[in-house]
VMD Tcl script that draws the C-alpha trace (Angstrom):
set ca {
  {4.56 -53.87 13.98}
  {6.04 -52.76 17.29}
  {9.34 -51.96 15.56}
  {7.50 -49.96 12.90}
  {5.74 -48.03 15.66}
  {9.10 -47.11 17.19}
  {10.33 -45.82 13.84}
  {7.24 -43.65 13.36}
  {7.05 -42.54 16.99}
  {10.51 -43.06 18.44}
  {9.81 -41.27 21.73}
  {6.47 -42.89 22.51}
  {4.71 -39.53 22.28}
  {0.94 -40.04 22.45}
  {0.14 -36.42 21.61}
  {-2.72 -36.18 19.12}
  {-2.34 -33.13 16.89}
  {-5.24 -33.63 14.49}
  {-8.05 -33.77 17.04}
  {-10.47 -31.13 18.37}
  {-14.01 -30.91 16.99}
  {-15.77 -27.81 15.69}
  {-19.34 -27.31 14.56}
  {-21.50 -24.36 13.52}
  {-25.16 -23.91 12.57}
  {-26.71 -20.71 11.22}
  {-30.25 -20.04 10.08}
  {-29.67 -17.35 7.49}
  {-33.34 -16.31 7.73}
  {-32.71 -15.21 11.33}
  {-35.09 -17.68 12.97}
  {-34.04 -18.79 16.44}
  {-33.67 -22.46 17.36}
  {-32.58 -24.43 20.40}
  {-29.14 -25.89 20.94}
  {-30.41 -29.48 20.99}
  {-29.12 -30.22 17.49}
  {-25.64 -28.77 17.87}
  {-25.21 -30.48 21.25}
  {-25.99 -33.85 19.60}
  {-23.69 -33.05 16.67}
  {-20.67 -32.06 18.75}
  {-21.23 -35.03 21.09}
  {-21.06 -37.28 18.01}
  {-17.40 -36.21 17.71}
  {-16.71 -37.10 21.35}
  {-13.51 -39.00 20.50}
  {-11.90 -35.85 19.10}
  {-11.79 -34.39 22.63}
  {-10.40 -35.55 25.94}
  {-12.66 -33.78 28.47}
  {-10.26 -30.83 28.90}
  {-12.35 -28.23 27.10}
  {-15.75 -27.66 25.55}
  {-17.86 -24.66 24.76}
  {-20.54 -22.88 22.74}
  {-21.26 -19.43 21.34}
  {-24.90 -18.40 20.86}
  {-26.18 -15.37 18.92}
  {-29.61 -13.84 19.45}
  {-30.19 -15.28 22.92}
  {-30.64 -12.01 24.88}
  {-33.30 -10.07 22.91}
  {-34.50 -8.27 26.04}
  {-31.01 -6.74 26.40}
  {-30.14 -6.61 22.69}
  {-28.56 -3.12 22.81}
  {-26.43 -3.75 25.90}
  {-23.02 -5.33 26.21}
  {-23.34 -8.75 27.84}
  {-20.25 -9.62 29.87}
  {-19.73 -13.21 30.98}
  {-17.03 -13.27 33.65}
  {-15.40 -16.19 35.41}
  {-14.03 -15.70 38.91}
  {-11.43 -17.83 40.65}
  {-11.81 -15.97 43.97}
  {-14.31 -13.77 45.80}
  {-11.75 -10.99 45.88}
  {-11.57 -11.04 42.09}
  {-15.35 -10.72 41.91}
  {-15.44 -7.79 44.33}
  {-12.72 -5.91 42.46}
  {-14.28 -6.55 39.05}
  {-17.74 -5.45 40.13}
  {-16.32 -2.25 41.58}
  {-14.53 -1.67 38.25}
  {-17.73 -2.29 36.25}
  {-19.72 0.08 38.45}
  {-17.09 2.76 37.87}
  {-16.71 2.33 34.09}
  {-20.25 1.35 33.00}
  {-23.88 1.60 33.90}
  {-24.71 -1.88 35.19}
  {-28.32 -2.53 34.18}
  {-28.56 -6.10 35.43}
  {-26.22 -8.65 37.05}
  {-26.75 -12.27 38.03}
  {-24.97 -15.58 38.31}
  {-25.19 -17.60 35.09}
  {-27.63 -20.48 35.72}
  {-25.95 -23.87 36.08}
  {-26.87 -27.33 37.28}
  {-24.86 -29.98 39.08}
  {-23.27 -32.18 36.41}
  {-21.33 -35.38 37.27}
  {-18.55 -34.80 34.74}
  {-17.93 -31.13 35.58}
  {-15.85 -30.55 38.70}
  {-14.35 -27.52 40.45}
  {-15.99 -24.89 38.24}
  {-15.26 -21.22 38.78}
  {-18.00 -18.77 39.68}
  {-19.54 -17.42 36.46}
  {-21.61 -14.23 36.38}
  {-23.19 -12.17 33.62}
  {-23.60 -8.40 33.47}
  {-25.64 -6.29 31.05}
  {-23.85 -2.98 30.62}
  {-24.33 0.41 29.01}
  {-21.54 2.85 28.20}
  {-22.41 6.21 29.74}
  {-19.25 8.05 28.68}
  {-16.71 6.60 26.25}
  {-14.46 9.65 26.47}
  {-14.66 10.35 22.77}
  {-13.78 6.77 21.77}
  {-16.06 4.56 19.70}
  {-18.04 2.53 22.20}
  {-16.69 -0.81 20.96}
  {-13.10 0.42 21.38}
  {-13.93 1.60 24.88}
  {-15.37 -1.81 25.79}
  {-12.42 -3.65 24.26}
  {-10.01 -1.59 26.37}
  {-11.98 -2.27 29.55}
  {-11.99 -6.02 28.82}
  {-8.21 -5.92 28.45}
  {-7.90 -3.96 31.71}
  {-9.86 -6.57 33.63}
  {-8.08 -9.55 32.10}
  {-4.60 -8.13 32.66}
  {-5.10 -6.06 35.81}
  {-7.50 -7.88 38.12}
  {-6.32 -11.16 39.56}
  {-8.60 -14.23 39.36}
  {-11.04 -12.53 36.98}
  {-11.53 -13.16 33.25}
  {-14.06 -11.62 30.87}
  {-14.61 -14.38 28.32}
  {-17.66 -12.96 26.50}
  {-18.42 -9.30 25.84}
  {-20.75 -8.82 22.86}
  {-24.32 -7.66 22.39}
  {-27.17 -10.19 22.23}
  {-24.69 -13.08 22.21}
  {-22.78 -15.12 24.75}
  {-20.09 -17.74 25.21}
  {-20.47 -20.68 27.58}
  {-17.34 -22.79 28.07}
  {-15.33 -24.80 30.54}
  {-13.40 -27.97 31.35}
  {-15.33 -31.02 30.20}
  {-16.66 -32.57 27.04}
  {-18.91 -30.13 25.17}
  {-22.04 -32.12 25.99}
  {-21.11 -31.85 29.69}
  {-20.65 -28.08 29.39}
  {-24.03 -27.82 27.64}
  {-25.68 -29.72 30.49}
  {-23.85 -27.67 33.13}
  {-24.92 -24.32 31.66}
  {-28.49 -25.50 30.89}
  {-28.09 -24.60 27.23}
  {-31.34 -26.32 26.28}
  {-33.06 -23.25 27.75}
  {-31.58 -20.86 25.17}
  {-32.48 -20.08 21.57}
  {-30.39 -18.36 18.93}
  {-30.14 -18.07 15.17}
  {-26.42 -18.97 15.15}
  {-24.57 -21.50 17.31}
  {-20.95 -22.66 17.26}
  {-19.41 -25.42 19.36}
  {-15.99 -26.84 20.17}
  {-14.55 -29.95 21.76}
  {-10.95 -29.38 22.80}
  {-7.96 -31.69 22.77}
  {-5.20 -29.47 24.24}
  {-1.85 -30.03 22.60}
  {0.54 -27.29 23.73}
  {-1.34 -25.58 26.56}
  {-3.06 -26.81 29.67}
  {-6.76 -27.48 29.82}
  {-8.49 -24.92 32.04}
  {-11.77 -23.00 32.02}
  {-10.42 -19.85 30.39}
  {-8.53 -21.85 27.76}
  {-11.60 -23.61 26.41}
  {-13.10 -22.41 23.12}
  {-14.82 -20.29 21.82}
  {-12.64 -17.23 22.25}
  {-14.50 -13.95 22.15}
  {-14.03 -10.21 21.97}
  {-17.11 -8.02 21.62}
  {-19.36 -10.14 19.40}
  {-16.50 -11.84 17.49}
  {-15.94 -15.50 18.36}
  {-13.69 -18.21 17.03}
  {-13.44 -21.99 17.44}
  {-10.33 -23.64 16.09}
  {-8.94 -27.07 15.29}
  {-5.20 -26.96 14.75}
  {-1.96 -25.56 16.05}
  {-0.54 -22.10 15.38}
  {3.23 -22.09 15.21}
  {2.94 -18.36 14.41}
  {1.40 -17.56 17.81}
  {4.41 -15.56 19.02}
  {4.59 -13.15 16.08}
  {0.78 -12.96 15.84}
  {0.62 -11.99 19.50}
  {3.37 -9.37 19.26}
  {1.68 -7.74 16.25}
  {-1.67 -7.55 18.05}
  {-0.11 -6.06 21.18}
  {0.74 -2.96 19.13}
  {-3.02 -2.34 18.84}
  {-3.90 -2.86 22.51}
  {-4.74 -6.57 22.50}
  {-3.31 -8.71 25.30}
  {-3.41 -12.51 25.23}
  {-4.10 -13.75 28.75}
  {-6.01 -17.02 28.28}
  {-2.94 -19.19 27.56}
  {-4.05 -20.71 24.26}
  {-2.92 -19.93 20.73}
  {-6.49 -19.58 19.43}
  {-6.98 -16.36 21.38}
  {-5.02 -14.49 18.70}
  {-7.59 -15.47 16.05}
  {-10.46 -13.69 17.81}
  {-8.35 -10.56 18.28}
  {-7.01 -10.62 14.71}
  {-10.55 -10.83 13.35}
  {-11.66 -7.91 15.52}
  {-8.70 -5.82 14.33}
  {-9.09 -6.64 10.64}
  {-12.86 -6.66 10.24}
  {-14.13 -4.18 12.84}
  {-11.31 -1.69 13.27}
  {-9.72 -1.85 9.81}
  {-13.01 -2.56 8.04}
  {-11.65 -5.25 5.71}
  {-14.17 -7.56 4.01}
  {-13.98 -11.21 5.02}
  {-12.74 -12.26 1.58}
  {-9.71 -10.00 2.10}
  {-9.24 -11.15 5.69}
  {-8.97 -14.73 4.42}
  {-6.10 -13.56 2.21}
  {-4.38 -12.19 5.33}
  {-4.83 -15.25 7.55}
  {-4.32 -17.88 4.83}
  {-2.58 -16.04 1.97}
  {-1.55 -17.57 -1.35}
  {2.08 -18.57 -1.71}
  {4.38 -15.90 -3.14}
  {4.84 -17.93 -6.31}
  {1.06 -17.95 -6.79}
  {0.82 -14.21 -6.11}
  {3.39 -13.58 -8.83}
  {1.15 -15.32 -11.38}
  {-1.92 -13.18 -10.60}
  {-3.14 -10.34 -12.85}
  {-1.41 -7.03 -12.02}
  {-4.20 -5.45 -9.91}
  {-4.74 -8.60 -7.85}
  {-0.99 -9.11 -7.50}
  {-0.60 -5.57 -6.19}
  {-3.39 -6.06 -3.63}
  {-2.11 -9.43 -2.38}
  {1.43 -8.08 -2.13}
  {0.23 -5.10 -0.09}
  {-1.70 -7.39 2.27}
  {1.36 -9.57 2.83}
  {3.55 -6.52 3.46}
  {1.15 -4.81 5.88}
  {-0.28 -7.83 7.68}
  {2.42 -10.45 7.22}
  {2.68 -10.89 10.99}
  {-0.97 -12.01 11.14}
  {-0.48 -14.92 8.76}
  {-1.62 -18.04 10.62}
  {1.21 -20.49 10.17}
  {0.42 -24.11 10.87}
  {-2.57 -26.38 10.32}
  {-5.95 -24.87 11.14}
  {-9.65 -24.90 10.55}
  {-11.58 -22.09 12.17}
  {-15.23 -21.08 12.42}
  {-15.59 -17.35 12.98}
  {-18.90 -15.77 13.94}
  {-20.34 -12.38 14.75}
  {-23.77 -10.79 14.52}
  {-25.32 -11.77 11.21}
  {-22.44 -13.83 9.82}
  {-20.71 -17.22 10.16}
  {-17.47 -17.98 8.32}
  {-15.56 -21.22 7.83}
  {-11.89 -21.12 6.81}
  {-9.08 -23.66 6.55}
  {-5.37 -23.29 5.99}
  {-4.46 -23.13 2.32}
  {-3.53 -26.82 2.03}
  {-6.38 -28.10 4.22}
  {-4.39 -29.85 6.95}
  {-7.47 -29.80 9.19}
  {-10.90 -30.94 8.00}
  {-13.98 -28.87 7.24}
  {-17.25 -30.06 5.73}
  {-20.02 -27.71 4.61}
  {-23.69 -28.61 4.44}
  {-26.73 -26.62 3.34}
  {-30.39 -27.38 3.88}
  {-32.76 -24.60 2.84}
  {-31.80 -21.53 4.89}
  {-29.55 -23.52 7.24}
  {-25.75 -23.56 6.92}
  {-23.74 -26.26 8.69}
  {-19.95 -26.26 9.23}
  {-18.32 -29.28 10.81}
  {-15.12 -31.23 11.34}
  {-16.97 -34.34 10.13}
  {-19.83 -34.84 7.68}
  {-21.26 -37.61 9.89}
  {-22.06 -35.06 12.60}
  {-24.00 -32.91 10.12}
  {-25.97 -35.84 8.74}
  {-26.80 -37.01 12.25}
  {-29.02 -33.96 12.71}
  {-29.84 -33.28 9.04}
  {-29.66 -36.50 6.98}
  {-31.23 -35.01 3.83}
  {-28.91 -32.09 3.02}
  {-29.47 -30.16 -0.18}
  {-25.70 -29.91 -0.69}
  {-22.54 -31.05 1.07}
  {-18.95 -30.35 0.09}
  {-15.38 -29.85 1.24}
  {-14.27 -26.27 0.57}
  {-11.10 -25.15 -1.13}
  {-8.20 -24.50 1.25}
  {-7.85 -20.84 2.16}
  {-11.23 -19.95 0.61}
  {-13.91 -18.77 3.09}
  {-17.40 -20.20 3.30}
  {-19.75 -17.40 4.35}
  {-23.27 -17.47 5.71}
  {-25.02 -14.12 6.14}
  {-28.46 -13.17 7.34}
  {-30.81 -12.81 4.38}
  {-28.32 -14.18 1.84}
  {-27.49 -17.51 0.23}
  {-24.30 -19.25 1.30}
  {-21.17 -17.99 -0.45}
  {-18.42 -20.49 -1.13}
  {-15.68 -21.18 -3.63}
  {-16.90 -24.07 -5.75}
  {-13.60 -24.71 -7.48}
  {-11.93 -27.87 -6.29}
  {-15.05 -29.17 -4.51}
  {-14.41 -32.78 -3.58}
  {-17.88 -33.84 -2.49}
  {-21.37 -32.75 -3.46}
  {-24.76 -34.16 -2.55}
  {-28.08 -33.22 -4.12}
}
mol new
graphics top color blue
foreach p $ca { graphics top sphere $p radius 0.5 }
foreach p [lrange $ca 0 end-1] q [lrange $ca 1 end] { graphics top cylinder $p $q radius 0.2 }
display resetview
């Protein structure tokens, strides 16, 4: 057995490349709920992480500031905080600012200072307000030392850091919040170091992404996005997913079904077999957005206001299970985590690779049913 182990792993590399845990819950009726369930679910996949990253995105948690941009900013020095606050005062109307509530947690050590700011744009200089905010986020993250904006949407927020996700939930007192959509991530860093900014979710405006996998296309994805003003500063390949989604869906106004064909496109041989109109569309997408193809194994949960999307690579090298109970949509790395908090699902299945599963406010779950490998009634 030892000899067989040397053949399979000649260099004794203990790197685990199929780990990381992701989970999402959305009430498509828009009702808010606490994070207790998703915290239990992501903790159930504890062994997929290694304490080097955990985090949550919550939508609908700031109704009293629903029309303002909510910046969550981590500071590694007081100087960074002073410079960032001067920048925010110059570029925005700061309506409210406060340190994000935390509690002492045994398994969370050496945290940065984390503040939140509720901002209004007084003068966007003729730009769309979202473009103005995006540019200011990039300015802070590239131009001010020891300061990182890691959440910047309206009526939503990201909470993340170094630790298991259940530790991060305890640290940020997430049991106090309610939202209609929650996503969560437990990180097992493979190619980049574990640090507070590198934990998931990654966010720009109200777009967030949590990811299990490894993007060998990171370099070309990053270079393509830099042409449109996006700068990757958080030292993890997943950052490109959040920016690609913002570019494709918000700025280029592509529907999610088409975005899936950009990120996880059919093989050329399959495109050639499509009917002429579909073949022409898929060919155009590959020609225009070929540099945004996500090469490598991945499962990602993407969220923004009113929508949660699950997507895997086209040959499903990373797991995704879907569950539905009434108005509630669940997306998870493991079915056991879903059934822990909802044992009597109406339906459960494994989606087709490269086909998005979509939950929208006020609508039934959309999903490709072809090739479903599991179904529960």
